[in-house]
Each structure stands twice: as C-alpha cells, then as structure tokens.
VOTIVO-446581 format. One record per residue (C-alpha): residue in one letter; x, y, z. Coordinates in steps of 0.5 Angstrom, whole numbers. Each point is the difference from the previous one (the first is absolute). Layout:
<nuvos>
+---+-------+-------+-------+
: r :    xx :    yy :    zz :
+---+-------+-------+-------+
: A :     X :     Y :     Z :
...
+---+-------+-------+-------+
</nuvos>
This chain:
<nuvos>
+---+-------+-------+-------+
: r :    xx :    yy :    zz :
+---+-------+-------+-------+
: M :   -68 :   164 :    73 :
: F :    -1 :    -2 :     7 :
: L :     3 :    -7 :     1 :
: D :    -1 :    -4 :     7 :
: V :     6 :    -3 :     3 :
: D :    -1 :    -7 :    -1 :
: D :    -2 :     1 :    -8 :
: C :     4 :     1 :    -6 :
: I :    -1 :     2 :    -7 :
: E :     3 :    -3 :    -7 :
: I :     6 :     5 :    -1 :
: K :    -1 :    -3 :    -8 :
: Y :    -6 :     4 :    -1 :
: L :     2 :     6 :     4 :
: K :     3 :     4 :    -6 :
: D :    -7 :    -2 :    -4 :
: L :    -4 :     3 :     6 :
: I :     4 :     6 :    -1 :
: Q :    -2 :     1 :    -7 :
: Y :    -7 :    -2 :     1 :
: C :    -1 :     6 :     6 :
: K :     3 :     5 :    -5 :
: K :    -4 :    -2 :    -6 :
: F :    -7 :     0 :     4 :
: N :     2 :     5 :     6 :
: N :    -6 :    -2 :     4 :
: N :    -1 :     2 :     7 :
: F :     1 :    -7 :     2 :
: I :     0 :    -7 :    -3 :
: F :    -2 :    -6 :     2 :
: L :     5 :    -6 :     0 :
: N :     0 :    -7 :    -1 :
: V :     1 :    -4 :     6 :
: K :     3 :    -7 :     1 :
: S :    -3 :    -3 :     6 :
: K :    -2 :    -7 :     3 :
: K :    -6 :     3 :     3 :
: K :    -6 :     3 :    -3 :
: I :     0 :     7 :    -1 :
: S :    -6 :     5 :     0 :
: P :    -1 :     3 :    -7 :
: N :     2 :     7 :    -1 :
: V :    -6 :     4 :    -1 :
: R :     0 :     7 :    -4 :
: Y :    -4 :     5 :     3 :
: N :     0 :     8 :     2 :
: Q :    -4 :     5 :     2 :
: D :    -6 :    -1 :    -5 :
: N :     0 :    -8 :     2 :
: L :     2 :    -1 :     7 :
: Q :    -5 :    -5 :     2 :
: L :     4 :    -5 :    -3 :
: F :     5 :     1 :     5 :
: F :    -5 :    -1 :     6 :
: K :    -4 :    -6 :    -4 :
: N :     5 :    -4 :    -4 :
: S :     6 :    -4 :     3 :
: N :     6 :     4 :    -2 :
: N :     7 :     0 :     0 :
: M :     2 :     5 :     6 :
: W :     8 :    -1 :     0 :
: C :     5 :     6 :    -2 :
: I :     4 :    -6 :    -2 :
: G :     0 :    -3 :    -7 :
: K :    -1 :     8 :    -3 :
: I :     4 :     5 :    -2 :
: F :    -1 :     7 :     1 :
: K :     2 :     7 :    -3 :
: K :     3 :     4 :     6 :
: D :    -3 :     7 :    -2 :
: F :    -7 :    -3 :     0 :
: L :     1 :    -2 :     7 :
: I :     4 :     6 :     3 :
: K :    -5 :     5 :    -4 :
: N :    -6 :    -4 :     4 :
: K :     4 :    -1 :     6 :
: L :    -1 :    -7 :     0 :
: F :     4 :    -3 :     6 :
: F :    -1 :    -6 :     4 :
: L :    -3 :     0 :     7 :
: K :     4 :    -3 :     5 :
: N :    -2 :    -7 :     2 :
: I :    -2 :    -7 :    -3 :
: Y :    -5 :     0 :    -6 :
: E :     2 :     7 :    -2 :
: D :    -1 :    -2 :    -7 :
: I :    -7 :     0 :     0 :
: F :    -1 :     7 :     1 :
: F :     6 :     2 :    -4 :
: I :    -3 :    -4 :    -6 :
: F :    -7 :     3 :     0 :
: K :     3 :     7 :     0 :
: C :     4 :    -2 :    -6 :
: H :    -6 :    -2 :    -4 :
: Y :    -4 :     6 :     3 :
: Y :     5 :     5 :    -3 :
: N :     2 :    -3 :    -6 :
: N :    -4 :     2 :    -6 :
: E :     4 :    -4 :    -6 :
: K :     0 :    -7 :    -2 :
: I :     4 :    -5 :     4 :
: N :     4 :    -5 :    -4 :
: Y :     2 :    -7 :     1 :
: Y :     7 :    -3 :    -1 :
: P :    -1 :    -7 :    -2 :
: K :     7 :    -3 :     1 :
: K :     0 :    -3 :     7 :
: I :     5 :     5 :     3 :
: Y :    -2 :     0 :     7 :
: I :     1 :    -7 :     4 :
: K :    -4 :     0 :     7 :
: K :     3 :    -5 :     5 :
: E :    -4 :    -2 :     5 :
: D :     3 :     1 :     7 :
: S :    -4 :    -3 :     6 :
: D :     4 :     4 :     4 :
: S :    -2 :     7 :    -3 :
: I :    -4 :     5 :     4 :
: T :    -7 :    -1 :    -4 :
: N :     1 :    -8 :     0 :
: S :     2 :     0 :     7 :
: Q :    -5 :    -2 :     6 :
: I :    -6 :     4 :     1 :
: T :     1 :     6 :     5 :
: L :    -4 :     6 :     2 :
: N :     4 :     4 :    -4 :
: H :    -2 :    -4 :    -6 :
: L :    -7 :     1 :     1 :
: K :     0 :     7 :     2 :
: S :     5 :     2 :    -6 :
: K :    -5 :    -3 :    -5 :
: F :    -6 :     3 :     3 :
: N :     4 :     7 :     0 :
: A :     2 :    -1 :    -7 :
: F :    -7 :     0 :    -3 :
: K :    -2 :     5 :     6 :
: S :     5 :     5 :    -3 :
: I :    -3 :    -1 :    -7 :
: E :    -7 :     2 :     2 :
: L :     2 :     6 :     4 :
: F :     5 :     2 :    -6 :
: L :    -6 :     0 :    -5 :
: K :    -5 :     3 :     5 :
: K :     5 :     6 :     1 :
: K :     2 :     0 :    -8 :
: K :    -7 :     0 :    -3 :
: L :    -6 :    -1 :     4 :
: K :    -4 :    -1 :    -6 :
: I :     4 :    -6 :    -2 :
: F :     0 :    -3 :     7 :
: K :    -8 :     1 :     0 :
: N :     0 :    -4 :    -6 :
: L :     4 :    -5 :     2 :
: Y :    -2 :    -1 :     7 :
: K :    -4 :    -7 :    -1 :
: D :     6 :    -3 :    -4 :
: I :     5 :     3 :     6 :
: Q :    -5 :    -4 :     5 :
: Y :     0 :    -6 :    -4 :
: R :     8 :     0 :     0 :
: F :     0 :     1 :     8 :
: R :    -5 :    -6 :     1 :
: G :     4 :    -4 :    -5 :
: E :     7 :     2 :     4 :
: F :    -3 :    -2 :     7 :
: Y :    -3 :    -7 :    -3 :
: N :     7 :    -1 :    -3 :
: E :     4 :     2 :     7 :
: Y :    -5 :    -4 :     4 :
: Q :     1 :    -7 :    -4 :
: N :     8 :     1 :     0 :
: I :    -1 :     0 :     8 :
: I :    -5 :    -6 :     0 :
: N :     5 :    -4 :    -5 :
: S :     6 :     2 :     3 :
: N :     4 :    -4 :     5 :
: L :    -1 :     5 :     6 :
: K :    -2 :    -3 :     7 :
: K :    -8 :     1 :     1 :
: D :     1 :     5 :     5 :
: V :     4 :     5 :    -5 :
: K :    -5 :    -1 :    -5 :
: E :    -5 :     2 :     4 :
: V :     4 :     6 :     2 :
: F :     2 :     2 :    -7 :
: V :    -8 :    -1 :    -3 :
: S :    -2 :     5 :     6 :
: Y :     6 :     5 :    -3 :
: I :    -3 :     0 :    -7 :
: K :    -7 :     0 :     2 :
: Q :     2 :     7 :     4 :
: L :     4 :     2 :    -6 :
: Y :    -5 :    -1 :    -6 :
: K :    -7 :     1 :     4 :
: N :     0 :     7 :     0 :
: S :     2 :     0 :    -7 :
: I :    -5 :    -4 :    -3 :
: N :    -8 :     2 :     0 :
: K :    -4 :    -5 :     4 :
: K :    -6 :     1 :    -5 :
: F :     4 :    -3 :    -6 :
: K :    -4 :    -5 :    -5 :
: L :     3 :    -7 :    -1 :
: I :     3 :     0 :    -7 :
: S :     5 :    -6 :     2 :
: K :     1 :    -6 :     4 :
: K :     6 :     4 :     3 :
: D :    -5 :     5 :     2 :
: K :    -5 :    -5 :     4 :
: I :     6 :    -2 :     4 :
: T :     2 :     7 :     1 :
: K :    -6 :     2 :     3 :
: K :    -1 :    -5 :     4 :
: I :     7 :     0 :     3 :
: L :     0 :     8 :     1 :
: F :    -7 :     2 :     1 :
: N :    -3 :    -7 :     3 :
: V :    -6 :     0 :    -6 :
+---+-------+-------+-------+
</nuvos>
C-alpha cells in the first residue's frame, strides 16, 4: 500500500484487510477512502476496454489501493520520477491486470487535504509539463506495446488530450496568478499540447469548441 505522508489508515481494520487480501488474492484492490473532497470513481478497465480510461472520469491515484508485490515486480511496474507519476503507473496496472479487481468496503484509508502538498500547491511549469508527460507516456507506451490497440484507441486518446488541455487552461485562467504569468503559462501548454492534438478533430463537447479556438484559432 502507498500511503501519502499526510494521510493515515484506520489500524482497527488492518487485520481484517489482511484477511480480505488473502481470501481474494487480487493483483490489486480498491480501498474505501474517507475524504472531505469529492473523489473520482474507481473504474475497472483492462486491455479489452481501455477506452474507459480515456473517456471516463476515473481515479488515477496509487493511494487508496493495495497491490500484490509480485504483480508489480513481474510487470516491472515502477514510478517515474516527478509529480503526477500515479497516472502512468495506475494505467499500466490496469493494462497488465487480467483478473477481477475487488473493493474493500470499510473506510480504512483517510485522505487528509494538505494545502501545502505538491499537487495542491500553486501551478508551476513543472506541474503543467508533468501532467502532460503522464498522458504522453501512456500514448507512447500503447504505440510501442500494441500498435493495433493504439490505432483502435486513437480517437479516445485524442479526446483525452483535448480534455486535459481544456482543464489545464481553466485552472490557469481561474488561478490567482498575475495576468502576465497566466499568459506565459497558457502559451506553454499550447506548445505542449498542440503537436499532440489533431487539428482536424470533430467537436464532441463544449470543451472541444474552446480547445479548438485557443489552440488553432478556429
């Protein structure tokens, strides 16, 4: 289990959780997380339905889950150094998993919101670059692993890139950054995402409309 330094677990459930893990012996298990903030749902997907990752809002944290160590070692599932490293890691866990994912119902993981944590701190260029690189790593991983899967998912991957660009743009615009800094940051994400998004994409959502206007002046 990965436990953030500012989070904690309910020790009274630990023995029961161990028994639960022994009983089901899953590659990984979703845990019930207690948090004051809304948490994206845990979505179950694998190589057969990867479009769920790209099209649905889903939980990309490595916290709030428990993993079989042998499964991680066998598939060489390690973290890249930087922030937002959870995204690529969790995607690969689902990609390599071909078993059922269980859900432990008792609220054993307590998420404490720390305003000084890395992901909650003020936006920086490294935040923007790391988030983009996480999804770019997934795209390159699929392209290298199974080109057929990549081609089948191309539209879904593009959809996700457009959504991520829009979200980052809104975060910058709605932040407390100074106007000139916002302009620099918007210019930076345009450079990051422009070459990864097909200019001729069809408008599917309101996010798409805004993304096309900002990125391609259309």
